[in-house]
C-alpha positions as CSV (number, residue, x, y, z in Angstrom):
1,M,86.9,12.7,-3.0
2,S,84.8,10.4,-5.6
3,L,82.3,13.1,-7.1
4,P,78.8,12.0,-8.2
5,T,78.0,13.5,-12.0
6,E,74.2,15.1,-10.9
7,M,73.2,16.5,-7.8
8,T,69.7,17.3,-6.6
9,A,68.9,21.7,-6.1
10,I,66.0,23.6,-5.4
11,A,64.5,25.3,-8.4
12,I,62.1,28.0,-8.6
13,E,59.2,26.3,-10.7
14,G,58.2,29.1,-13.2
15,G,61.3,31.5,-12.3
16,R,59.0,33.0,-9.9
17,G,56.0,32.1,-7.2
18,P,55.3,31.8,-3.6
19,A,56.8,29.7,-1.5
20,D,56.2,26.2,-2.7
21,A,57.5,27.3,-6.5
22,L,60.8,25.9,-4.9
23,K,61.2,22.4,-5.7
24,A,63.9,20.1,-5.8
25,E,65.9,19.1,-9.5
26,R,68.3,16.8,-10.8
27,V,71.3,18.7,-12.0
28,P,74.9,18.3,-13.7
29,V,77.5,18.3,-10.3
30,P,79.6,21.6,-11.9
31,T,83.5,22.2,-12.3
32,P,85.5,24.3,-10.4
33,G,87.4,26.6,-13.0
34,P,90.8,28.4,-12.1
35,G,90.8,29.9,-8.7
36,E,87.2,27.9,-7.7
37,I,86.6,25.4,-5.3
38,L,83.8,22.9,-5.2
39,I,82.1,22.8,-2.2
40,K,80.1,19.4,-0.9
41,V,77.2,21.5,1.1
42,A,76.3,20.8,5.0
43,A,74.4,23.7,5.5
44,A,73.0,26.6,3.8
45,G,71.3,29.6,5.2
46,V,68.1,30.6,4.2
47,N,68.0,34.6,4.1
48,R,65.6,37.6,3.3
49,P,66.8,38.4,-0.3
50,D,66.4,34.7,-1.5
51,L,62.8,35.2,-0.7
52,V,63.0,38.3,-2.9
53,Q,64.6,36.5,-6.0
54,R,61.8,33.8,-5.3
55,M,59.5,36.5,-6.4
56,G,61.5,37.9,-9.7
57,M,62.9,41.0,-7.9
58,Y,66.5,40.5,-6.9
59,P,68.0,38.5,-10.2
60,P,71.6,37.1,-9.3
61,P,74.8,39.0,-10.8
62,P,76.1,37.9,-14.6
63,G,77.7,34.2,-14.1
64,A,76.2,33.2,-10.8
65,P,74.0,30.2,-10.9
66,E,69.6,31.0,-10.7
67,T,69.7,28.7,-7.6
68,L,68.9,30.5,-4.4
69,G,71.2,30.5,-1.4
70,L,74.2,32.9,-0.8
71,E,76.0,31.3,2.1
72,V,77.1,28.0,3.0
73,S,79.6,25.2,5.5
74,G,80.5,22.1,3.8
75,E,84.3,20.2,2.4
76,V,86.1,21.0,-0.4
77,A,85.1,19.0,-2.4
78,A,87.4,19.9,-5.8
79,A,89.6,22.8,-6.6
80,G,90.2,24.8,-9.8
81,E,93.7,25.4,-11.0
82,G,95.6,27.8,-8.9
83,V,93.8,27.6,-5.6
84,L,96.5,27.7,-3.2
85,R,94.7,27.7,0.2
86,W,92.1,25.1,-0.1
87,K,92.8,21.4,-0.4
88,V,90.5,18.3,-0.6
89,G,88.5,17.8,2.6
90,D,89.3,21.3,3.9
91,K,86.0,22.4,6.0
92,V,85.1,26.3,5.5
93,C,82.1,28.5,5.2
94,A,82.0,30.5,1.8
95,L,79.9,33.8,0.6
96,L,78.1,32.9,-2.7
97,G,76.8,34.6,-5.5
98,G,74.1,32.3,-5.8
99,G,73.8,28.4,-5.9
100,G,73.8,27.4,-2.2
101,Y,70.4,25.5,-2.3
102,A,72.2,22.4,-3.3
103,E,74.2,19.2,-2.4
104,Y,77.4,21.1,-4.4
105,C,78.3,25.1,-5.1
106,L,81.0,26.4,-6.7
107,V,82.8,29.6,-4.9
108,D,85.2,32.3,-5.9
109,A,88.2,30.4,-3.3
110,R,89.3,33.6,-1.6
111,H,86.1,33.9,-1.1
112,A,85.5,30.9,1.7
113,L,86.9,30.9,5.1
114,P,87.7,28.3,7.6
115,I,85.2,26.9,10.1
116,P,85.6,28.4,13.9
117,A,86.9,26.3,16.2
118,G,83.9,24.3,18.2
119,F,81.4,25.9,15.6
120,S,79.0,23.4,14.2
121,M,78.4,23.4,10.2
122,V,74.6,24.8,10.2
123,E,76.5,27.7,12.7
124,A,79.7,28.2,10.1
125,A,77.2,28.4,7.5
126,A,75.2,31.3,9.2
127,L,78.1,33.5,9.6
128,P,79.3,34.8,5.8
129,E,76.3,36.6,4.2
130,T,75.0,38.3,7.7
131,V,79.0,38.4,9.0
132,F,80.1,40.4,5.4
133,T,77.0,42.8,5.5
134,V,77.0,43.8,9.3
135,Y,80.9,44.4,8.7
136,A,80.6,46.6,5.6
137,N,77.9,48.4,6.4
138,V,78.1,49.3,10.1
139,F,81.8,49.5,10.5
140,E,82.9,50.6,7.1
141,H,80.2,52.7,5.4
142,G,79.0,53.7,8.9
143,A,82.5,54.2,10.3
144,L,81.3,52.9,14.1
145,K,83.8,53.0,16.5
146,A,83.9,52.6,20.7
147,G,81.8,54.7,22.8
148,E,80.0,55.4,20.3
149,T,75.9,54.7,20.1
150,F,74.7,52.0,17.7
151,M,70.8,52.0,16.3
152,L,69.6,49.0,14.6
153,H,66.5,47.7,13.5
154,G,65.1,44.3,12.8
155,A,67.1,43.3,16.2
156,T,66.3,39.6,15.9
157,S,66.3,38.8,12.3
158,G,69.9,37.2,11.6
159,I,71.4,40.4,10.9
160,G,69.9,41.9,13.8
161,V,71.5,38.8,16.1
162,A,75.0,39.8,14.8
163,A,74.8,43.5,14.8
164,I,73.9,43.4,18.5
165,Q,77.0,41.5,19.0
166,M,79.2,42.9,16.7
167,A,78.8,46.4,17.7
168,K,79.4,45.6,21.6
169,A,82.5,43.9,20.3
170,M,83.7,46.9,19.0
171,G,82.5,48.4,22.5
172,A,80.0,50.3,21.3
173,K,76.6,51.3,22.9
174,V,73.5,49.6,21.3
175,I,69.5,50.5,20.7
176,A,67.6,47.5,19.2
177,T,64.4,47.8,17.6
178,G,61.5,45.4,16.9
179,R,57.8,44.8,16.8
180,G,56.6,43.1,19.6
181,A,58.2,43.4,23.3
182,D,59.3,39.9,23.0
183,K,61.8,40.8,20.5
184,A,62.9,44.1,22.3
185,A,63.7,41.6,25.2
186,A,65.4,39.0,23.1
187,A,67.2,42.0,22.1
188,V,68.3,42.6,24.9
189,K,69.0,39.0,26.3
190,L,71.8,39.3,23.3
191,G,73.8,41.8,24.6
192,A,71.7,45.7,23.4
193,D,72.0,47.8,26.2
194,V,68.5,49.2,25.2
195,G,65.1,47.4,23.3
196,V,62.7,49.1,21.7
197,D,59.7,47.8,20.8
198,V,58.4,49.8,18.0
199,R,54.4,49.0,18.2
200,T,54.5,50.9,21.5
201,E,57.1,52.8,21.9
202,D,58.4,55.8,19.7
203,F,62.0,54.8,18.8
204,A,63.4,57.9,17.9
205,A,62.2,59.5,20.8
206,V,63.7,56.6,22.7
207,A,67.0,57.4,21.0
208,K,67.2,61.1,21.8
209,A,66.2,59.8,25.9
210,E,69.9,57.8,25.4
211,G,71.6,61.1,24.1
212,G,71.3,60.1,20.4
213,V,72.5,57.8,18.0
214,D,75.9,57.6,15.8
215,V,75.0,54.8,13.1
216,I,72.0,53.1,12.3
217,L,71.7,50.3,10.3
218,D,68.0,50.2,9.1
219,M,66.7,47.3,6.9
220,V,62.4,49.4,6.9
221,A,63.5,52.6,5.3
222,G,59.9,54.2,4.2
223,D,58.2,56.3,7.3
224,Y,61.2,55.1,9.7
225,F,63.5,57.5,7.6
226,P,62.5,61.4,9.1
227,K,62.5,59.1,12.4
228,N,65.9,57.7,12.3
229,I,67.2,61.6,11.3
230,D,65.5,62.6,13.9
231,A,67.7,60.4,16.3
232,L,70.8,60.7,15.0
233,K,73.6,63.1,17.1
234,T,75.5,65.6,14.6
235,G,77.4,64.1,12.7
236,G,75.7,61.1,12.5
237,R,75.5,57.7,9.7
238,L,72.5,56.1,8.5
239,V,73.5,53.0,6.7
240,H,70.6,51.7,4.4
241,I,70.4,47.4,3.7
242,A,66.8,47.1,2.7
243,A,64.1,49.2,2.6
244,L,60.8,46.7,4.1
245,G,58.7,49.6,4.8
246,G,59.2,51.2,1.1
247,G,61.7,52.4,-1.4
248,T,60.7,56.3,-1.3
249,V,61.4,58.5,1.3
250,Q,60.9,62.0,2.1
251,L,63.8,63.8,3.5
252,E,63.8,67.1,4.9
253,I,66.9,68.8,3.2
254,F,67.1,71.1,5.8
255,R,67.3,69.0,8.8
256,L,69.9,66.5,7.3
257,M,72.4,69.7,6.9
258,Q,71.5,70.9,10.3
259,K,72.8,67.3,11.4
260,R,75.6,67.4,9.4
261,A,74.1,63.5,8.3
262,V,75.6,61.1,6.4
263,V,72.7,59.1,4.7
264,T,74.1,56.1,2.8
265,G,73.4,52.3,2.4
266,S,74.8,49.3,0.1
267,T,74.5,45.7,-1.4
268,L,76.3,43.2,-1.1
269,R,75.4,40.9,-3.8
270,P,76.6,42.4,-7.0
271,R,80.0,43.6,-5.4
272,S,82.6,42.8,-7.8
273,A,84.8,39.3,-6.8
274,D,87.9,41.8,-5.9
275,E,85.9,43.4,-3.3
276,K,84.1,40.6,-2.1
277,A,87.6,38.7,-1.7
278,R,88.8,42.0,0.4
279,L,86.4,42.2,2.1
280,A,86.7,38.5,3.1
281,G,90.4,39.2,4.5
282,E,88.9,41.9,6.8
283,V,86.0,39.9,8.2
284,E,88.5,37.2,8.9
285,R,91.2,39.4,10.2
286,V,88.6,41.3,12.8
287,V,85.2,39.4,13.1
288,W,86.9,36.0,13.3
289,A,89.1,37.5,16.1
290,W,85.5,38.6,17.8
291,I,84.7,35.0,17.6
292,A,87.6,33.2,19.2
293,A,87.4,35.6,21.9
294,G,83.6,34.1,22.5
295,K,82.2,37.7,21.3
296,L,79.9,36.5,19.0
297,K,77.8,33.6,18.2
298,P,75.1,32.8,15.8
299,L,71.9,32.3,17.2
300,V,69.7,29.7,14.7
301,D,66.3,29.7,15.1
302,K,65.0,27.1,13.5
303,T,66.8,24.2,10.8
304,F,65.1,22.0,7.9
305,P,66.4,19.6,5.3
306,L,67.2,20.8,1.5
307,A,64.2,19.5,0.2
308,E,61.8,21.2,2.3
309,A,63.6,24.4,1.5
310,A,59.7,26.4,0.6
311,K,58.6,25.5,4.3
312,A,61.6,27.3,5.7
313,H,60.8,30.4,3.3
314,A,57.2,29.9,4.0
315,Y,58.3,30.7,7.9
316,L,60.9,33.0,7.0
317,E,58.2,35.1,5.3
318,Q,55.9,35.0,8.6
319,G,58.3,36.8,10.5
320,E,58.2,35.0,13.6
321,H,61.9,33.9,13.9
322,I,64.7,35.4,16.5
323,G,68.1,34.3,14.7
324,K,68.9,32.6,11.3
325,V,66.7,29.9,9.5
326,M,69.2,27.4,7.9
327,L,68.5,24.1,5.0
328,T,70.7,21.1,6.1
329,I,72.3,18.6,3.7
330,D,72.7,15.2,4.6
């Protein structure tokens, strides 16, 4: 494959700012080092961490590019020394530390996975950041098992859509919350057993009426925290992956002790390359099998061309999407 010397990438004008701070620029095409592959990007996911980085509050980890973008799909355009699994022309999707909003991006070859059979490039690019996050937090940290009850907040986000399907694939009962009756109904349509409109219903009361929950995946924190503890069964696990409702919570320690509850949380991006490689192997072993069995498919709400990344960010910020927002590269 003949490679150009320059490519289009999306930069943040001034280093931080609102959605319209995103501008296209011409930059050199990177060269893969040992253990890396260069991907000619076909599609890239737009995720909430991208919005937070654009606002200057989520810097990339050391060594990662400043360019936004945590997941892509595309074709291997070049491979560095020591890469054994992938060759030029292979179709892959990949988890990135950054750099996805561009025509080409570099990635550790161990963090790439094959495109699932029957998936479009857009659908495949919607997988990595989402399913890695859900698998690590729900099934590893949260230890969700078949027969347990799982509750998640933000049911119609990209994470929420995947979490509903993955929890059902595991054999769990799912309670999903959303802001509005339409989002609660959409969650049920996606496979949740119970949909909760948090604007009109008390999710903790609904959870208790359903017998309580074993694992909660929470992106809100803030005033959801005491209700989450209330909703848990004895021995339940509460896992945080964001704090859209506020990062400071009030904890009644005796209530936590009475519940024998575990409160945890994590971020994906700062993990070591070796840890991400381990996680990629687990995702391919477990989640790719669910995909092959027809138990998981991403829901793409809307796509934008790369040059309209600012419009994609503005759309995601509105919060009306159901599923993933994606960028496409011709």
